[in-house]
C-alpha positions in Angstrom: 0.0 0.0 0.0 2.8 2.4 0.9 4.1 2.0 -2.7 1.2 4.1 -3.9 3.0 7.1 -2.6 6.6 6.2 -3.4 8.6 9.2 -4.5 6.1 11.8 -3.3 9.0 14.1 -2.3 10.1 14.1 -5.9 6.7 15.3 -7.1 7.3 18.9 -6.1 8.3 19.7 -9.6 4.6 19.8 -10.5 4.1 22.8 -8.3 4.1 26.0 -10.3 3.1 24.3 -13.5 -0.7 24.5 -12.8 -0.8 20.8 -12.4 -1.6 18.4 -9.5 -1.5 14.8 -8.6 -4.7 13.3 -7.3 -5.0 10.2 -5.1 -8.2 8.5 -6.1 -10.3 6.4 -3.8 -13.7 4.9 -3.5 -16.3 5.2 -0.7 -19.1 2.9 0.3 -21.4 4.4 -2.4 -19.0 3.1 -5.1 -18.2 6.6 -6.3 -14.7 7.8 -7.3 -13.3 10.6 -5.2 -9.9 12.4 -5.0 -7.6 14.3 -2.7 -4.5 16.2 -3.6 -1.4 14.1 -3.1 0.3 17.0 -1.3 -2.1 16.6 1.6 -1.3 12.9 1.9 1.4 11.5 4.1 0.8 7.8 3.5 -1.8 5.1 2.8 -2.1 2.1 5.1 -4.4 -0.8 5.7 -6.8 -0.1 8.6 -5.0 -0.7 11.9 -6.6 -1.7 15.2 -8.8 1.1 16.3 -9.6 2.2 19.8 -13.1 3.5 20.2 -13.5 6.9 21.9 -17.2 7.2 22.9 -17.0 11.0 23.4 -15.6 11.6 19.9 -17.5 13.2 17.0 -19.9 10.8 15.2 -17.7 10.5 12.1 -14.6 9.4 14.1 -14.4 5.6 14.0 -11.6 5.5 16.6 -8.0 6.4 17.2 -4.9 4.5 16.2 -1.2 4.6 17.1 0.6 5.3 13.9 4.4 6.1 13.8 4.3 6.8 17.6 1.5 9.3 17.2 -2.2 8.9 18.2 -4.3 9.9 15.2 -8.1 10.2 14.9 -9.5 8.1 12.1 -12.6 9.6 10.4 -15.1 7.8 8.2 -14.9 9.7 4.9 -18.3 8.4 3.8 -20.1 9.5 6.9 -18.2 12.8 7.0 -19.7 13.8 3.6 -23.2 12.6 4.6 -23.0 9.4 2.6 -23.1 5.7 3.7 -20.5 4.7 6.3 -17.7 2.3 5.4 -19.1 -1.1 6.2 -16.0 -3.4 6.3 -13.7 -1.4 8.5 -11.2 -4.3 8.9 -10.6 -4.4 5.1 -10.7 -0.6 4.5 -7.8 1.7 3.7 -6.7 4.7 5.8 -5.4 7.8 4.1 -3.2 9.7 6.6 -3.3 13.4 5.8 -1.5 16.5 6.9 -3.2 19.9 6.3 -4.4 22.8 8.3 -1.6 22.2 10.8 -2.9 18.8 11.9 -2.6 15.1 11.1 -5.6 12.9 10.7 -6.7 9.7 9.0 -9.6 9.1 6.7 -11.2 5.7 6.3 -12.1 4.8 2.7 -13.4 1.6 1.1 -10.4 1.3 -1.3 -7.6 3.3 -2.8 -7.3 3.3 -6.6 -4.2 5.1 -8.0 -2.6 8.5 -8.4 -3.2 10.5 -11.6 -1.4 13.5 -13.0 -3.8 16.3 -14.1 -3.9 19.9 -15.2 -5.7 22.2 -12.8 -7.4 23.5 -16.0 -9.1 20.1 -16.3 -10.5 20.4 -12.8 -13.8 22.3 -12.5 -16.0 23.8 -9.9 -19.1 21.7 -9.3 -21.9 22.3 -11.9 -24.4 25.1 -11.2 -27.4 23.8 -9.3 -25.2 21.5 -7.2 -26.2 21.5 -3.5 -24.5 24.5 -2.0 -24.1 22.5 1.2 -22.0 19.9 -0.7 -18.7 18.5 0.6 -17.4 18.4 -3.0 -15.5 21.6 -4.0 -14.4 20.4 -7.5 -14.8 17.7 -10.1 -12.9 16.3 -12.9 -13.0 13.2 -15.2 -10.5 10.4 -15.4 -10.9 7.7 -18.1 -14.5 8.8 -18.6 -15.4 8.5 -15.0 -16.4 11.4 -12.8 -14.0 12.1 -9.9 -15.2 14.3 -7.0 -12.6 16.3 -5.0 -13.6 16.2 -1.3 -13.5 19.4 0.8 -11.5 17.9 3.6 -11.0 21.3 5.2 -14.7 21.5 5.8 -14.8 18.0 7.3 -11.9 18.9 9.7 -13.6 22.2 10.7 -16.9 20.3 11.5 -15.1 17.6 13.5 -12.7 19.8 15.5 -14.7 23.0 15.6 -14.4 26.4 13.9 -11.1 28.3 14.2 -10.8 30.9 16.9 -11.9 34.5 16.6 -9.4 37.4 16.4 -8.2 38.1 19.9 -9.4 41.3 21.6 -5.7 42.1 22.2 -5.4 42.7 18.4 -8.8 44.2 17.6 -8.6 46.8 20.3 -5.4 48.2 18.9 -6.6 48.6 15.3 -7.3 52.1 14.1 -7.4 52.7 10.3 -7.0 56.1 8.6 -9.6 57.1 6.0 -7.0 57.0 3.2 -6.0 53.4 3.9 -7.4 50.7 1.5 -9.5 48.4 3.7 -10.3 46.0 0.9 -8.7 42.7 0.0 -9.3 40.0 -2.6 -9.7 36.5 -1.1 -9.3 33.6 -3.5 -10.2 30.1 -2.4 -12.2 27.2 -3.8 -13.4 26.0 -0.4 -16.6 27.7 0.7 -15.7 27.0 4.3 -12.2 28.6 3.9 -13.7 31.7 2.2 -16.2 32.0 5.1 -13.4 31.7 7.7 -11.3 34.4 6.1 -14.1 36.8 5.4 -15.5 36.5 8.9 -12.0 37.1 10.3 -11.5 40.2 8.2 -15.0 41.5 9.0 -14.0 41.6 12.7 -11.4 44.2 11.9 -13.4 46.2 9.4 -11.9 45.0 6.2 -14.0 44.3 3.1 -13.5 41.2 1.0 -14.0 40.4 -2.7 -14.4 36.7 -2.8 -13.3 34.5 -5.7 -13.6 30.8 -6.2 -10.4 30.2 -8.2 -7.3 31.9 -9.7 -8.8 32.4 -13.1 -11.8 34.2 -11.7 -9.5 36.3 -9.6 -7.2 37.3 -12.4 -10.2 38.2 -14.7 -11.6 40.5 -12.0 -8.2 42.2 -11.4 -8.0 42.8 -15.2 -11.5 44.2 -15.3 -10.7 46.7 -12.6 -7.7 47.8 -14.6 -9.7 48.0 -17.9 -12.2 50.3 -16.1 -9.3 52.7 -15.6 -8.7 52.0 -12.0 -5.3 51.8 -10.4 -5.2 48.5 -8.7 -3.5 49.9 -5.6 -6.5 52.2 -5.1 -8.9 49.3 -5.2 -7.4 46.6 -3.0 -4.6 46.4 -0.6 -3.6 42.8 -1.3 -4.6 39.4 -2.5 -5.0 36.4 -0.1 -4.9 33.3 -2.2 -5.2 29.6 -1.6 -2.7 27.4 -3.6 -4.7 24.4 -4.8 -7.7 25.5 -6.9 -9.5 24.4 -10.0 -8.9 26.2 -13.3 -5.8 28.1 -12.0 -3.8 27.5 -8.9 -2.4 30.1 -6.6 1.2 29.8 -7.8 0.0 30.4 -11.4 -2.2 33.3 -10.3 0.8 34.9 -8.6 3.0 34.4 -11.7 0.3 36.0 -13.9 0.1 39.0 -11.5 3.8 39.5 -11.6 3.9 39.4 -15.4 1.2 42.1 -15.8 2.7 45.6 -15.6 -0.6 47.0 -14.2 -0.7 44.3 -11.4 2.9 43.4 -10.7 3.3 45.5 -7.5 0.2 43.9 -5.9 0.9 42.3 -2.5 0.2 38.5 -2.7 -0.2 36.4 0.4 -0.4 32.6 -0.3 -2.6 31.0 2.4 -2.9 27.3 2.1 -3.8 24.1 4.1 -0.7 22.5 2.4 2.4 22.4 4.5 6.1 21.8 3.7 9.3 23.5 2.8 8.4 23.4 -0.9 5.8 26.1 -0.3 8.4 28.5 1.1 10.6 27.8 -2.0 7.7 28.3 -4.4 6.8 31.7 -2.8 10.2 32.9 -4.0 10.0 31.2 -7.4 6.6 32.7 -8.4 7.1 36.1 -6.7 4.6 35.9 -3.9 5.3 38.1 -0.9 4.5 35.7 1.9 3.1 32.2 2.7 1.3 31.2 5.9 -0.5 27.9 6.6 -4.2 27.8 7.4 -5.8 28.6 9.7 -5.0 31.0 12.6 -7.2 34.2 12.7 -4.6 36.1 14.7 -1.8 35.1 12.4 -3.7 36.1 9.3 -4.6 39.5 10.8 -1.0 40.1 11.9 0.2 39.4 8.4 -2.2 41.7 6.6 -2.4 44.7 9.0 1.0 46.1 8.0 0.0 45.9 4.3 -3.2 47.8 4.9 -1.5 50.3 7.1 1.0 51.0 4.4 -1.6 51.3 1.6 -0.2 53.3 -1.3 3.4 52.6 -0.4 5.7 50.2 -2.4 4.7 46.6 -1.5 6.2 44.9 -4.5 7.7 41.4 -4.0 11.2 41.1 -2.7 13.7 40.2 -5.4 
């Protein structure tokens, strides 16, 4: 089973090319689902689980894996589908994102596929807005649904903290400062988390579902004769998104003379040294992992406070 992820550390060359590798798996309903390989640490056969009666309903138990106690969640139950029936013969996808490690029980693991983000779409219009699927694609003629694992984790462990009063009580904006940012994220839950955080400090958000939508809106503002620095103070962007990922969005911004000085903060559930390296490669100003309300506010406050000054990316 571990061989499914052999060489994952060598896959970082995909980053920045608007591509992704998707680990495909099946749930009890027989459907084909996917998760970005960069969220996956390993895939194992289901170990012995210890039941925790006070745990969330989707937690099947905890297991000791690599000297760490990890919660194992039933992916099927978590997305309001049928639970995995044969736990003993199931697979566990060990993931790391949003600063935590957890396992997801699935019926079986298929394989890894290499895709273009441009081939990954938002769910069709009319799809349930309460869906746990934040993108879809097709592999060998079969629909693959990308699960919003960030939403699952938020529902299981609780919503992130509010901005501390220690920070909010010290915020005083001047009238000439640009209190408006663009937030780009394909996860509805993530967009909500960020917008609610910024609302607490009086900052307006323009919300976009993917990098292409964001870039199109930035160019529309410019086409309307607006200086981008007078419209928004910065862009806060997720990395993994359908159509156009955050790295590609950043590169496109830096290549456009009318946008090149825009401050870009990459804000992702993905973790790892490669993110820091890619920030420099594509010209983003900063990277921080999701999700800490206080950390996010501390990062953006100096940018808003210095609205109108030179905030171009460091060489």
